C-alpha positions as CSV (number, residue, x, y, z in Angstrom):
1,X,63.7,161.2,-38.6
2,X,65.9,158.2,-39.2
3,X,69.4,158.0,-40.7
4,X,67.8,156.5,-43.8
5,X,65.4,159.4,-44.3
6,X,68.2,161.9,-43.8
7,X,70.3,160.0,-46.3
8,X,67.4,160.0,-48.8
9,X,66.8,163.7,-48.3
10,X,70.4,164.4,-49.0
11,X,70.4,162.2,-52.1
12,X,67.4,164.2,-53.4
13,X,69.2,167.5,-52.9
14,X,72.5,166.1,-54.3
15,X,70.7,165.5,-57.6
16,X,70.2,169.2,-58.3
17,X,73.4,170.4,-56.5
18,X,76.3,172.0,-58.3
19,X,79.7,170.2,-57.9
20,X,81.1,170.9,-54.5
21,X,84.5,169.5,-55.3
22,X,85.0,168.2,-51.7
23,X,84.0,165.3,-49.6
24,X,81.9,166.0,-46.5
25,X,80.9,163.7,-43.7
26,X,77.9,164.4,-41.5
27,X,78.5,162.7,-38.1
28,X,75.0,162.5,-36.8
29,X,75.7,160.7,-33.5
30,X,75.8,157.1,-32.3
31,X,78.6,156.4,-34.8
32,X,76.3,157.0,-37.7
33,X,77.4,159.1,-40.7
34,X,76.2,160.4,-44.0
35,X,79.0,160.8,-46.5
36,X,78.7,163.3,-49.4
37,X,81.2,162.8,-52.1
38,X,81.1,166.1,-53.9
39,X,84.1,165.2,-56.1
40,X,81.8,163.0,-58.2
41,X,79.1,164.2,-60.6
42,X,76.4,163.7,-59.5
43,X,77.5,163.6,-55.9
44,X,77.5,160.2,-54.3
45,X,75.6,160.0,-50.9
46,X,76.2,157.0,-48.7
47,X,76.4,155.9,-45.1
48,X,80.0,154.8,-45.5
49,X,82.4,156.2,-42.9
50,X,84.9,157.2,-45.6
51,X,87.6,160.0,-45.3
52,X,86.3,163.5,-45.9
53,X,87.8,166.9,-46.3
54,X,85.3,168.3,-43.8
55,X,83.3,166.7,-41.0
56,X,80.2,168.3,-39.7
57,X,79.0,167.0,-36.3
58,X,75.3,167.5,-35.8
59,X,72.6,165.6,-34.0
60,X,70.1,163.6,-36.0
61,X,67.3,165.9,-34.7
62,X,69.1,169.0,-35.6
63,X,69.9,167.6,-39.1
64,X,66.2,167.1,-39.6
65,X,65.5,170.7,-38.6
66,X,68.3,171.9,-40.9
67,X,66.8,170.0,-43.8
68,X,63.3,171.2,-43.1
69,X,64.4,174.8,-42.9
70,X,63.6,175.0,-39.2
71,X,67.3,175.5,-38.2
72,X,69.5,178.2,-39.7
73,X,73.0,176.7,-40.3
74,X,74.8,179.9,-39.2
75,X,72.8,180.1,-36.0
76,X,73.4,176.4,-35.4
77,X,77.1,176.8,-35.8
78,X,77.3,179.9,-33.6
79,X,75.4,178.1,-30.8
80,X,77.4,174.9,-31.0
81,X,74.7,172.7,-32.5
82,X,77.0,172.2,-35.5
83,X,80.7,171.6,-35.0
84,X,83.0,171.7,-38.0
85,X,86.3,169.8,-38.3
86,X,88.2,170.9,-41.4
87,X,87.2,173.7,-43.8
88,X,84.6,176.1,-42.5
89,X,84.4,177.4,-46.1
90,X,83.3,174.0,-47.3
91,X,80.8,173.7,-44.5
92,X,79.3,177.1,-45.6
93,X,79.1,175.9,-49.2
94,X,77.3,172.8,-47.9
95,X,74.9,174.9,-45.9
96,X,73.9,176.8,-49.0
97,X,73.2,173.5,-50.8
98,X,71.1,172.3,-47.9
99,X,69.1,175.5,-47.6
100,X,65.4,174.8,-48.0
């Protein structure tokens, strides 16, 4: 899966997501990011490396598995496949939005 396809998948989910009230950045490796501005309605999804309340570091492969439902976010966090900088509570809210 490419950064573009991950970004598109997040845009699709953002359309039906409730307001998060926070900005979240997914750092997917290689300096690439997906930024979810949950302070806007509907959320704005971009690849801009803007400031965020919470940053979630995850590989592009694991992000694909997360979006497809093949990776449980809690398990991924517990095993170090996901690292959270900022609010773990916001990351948990995001995990519920991403659940397949």
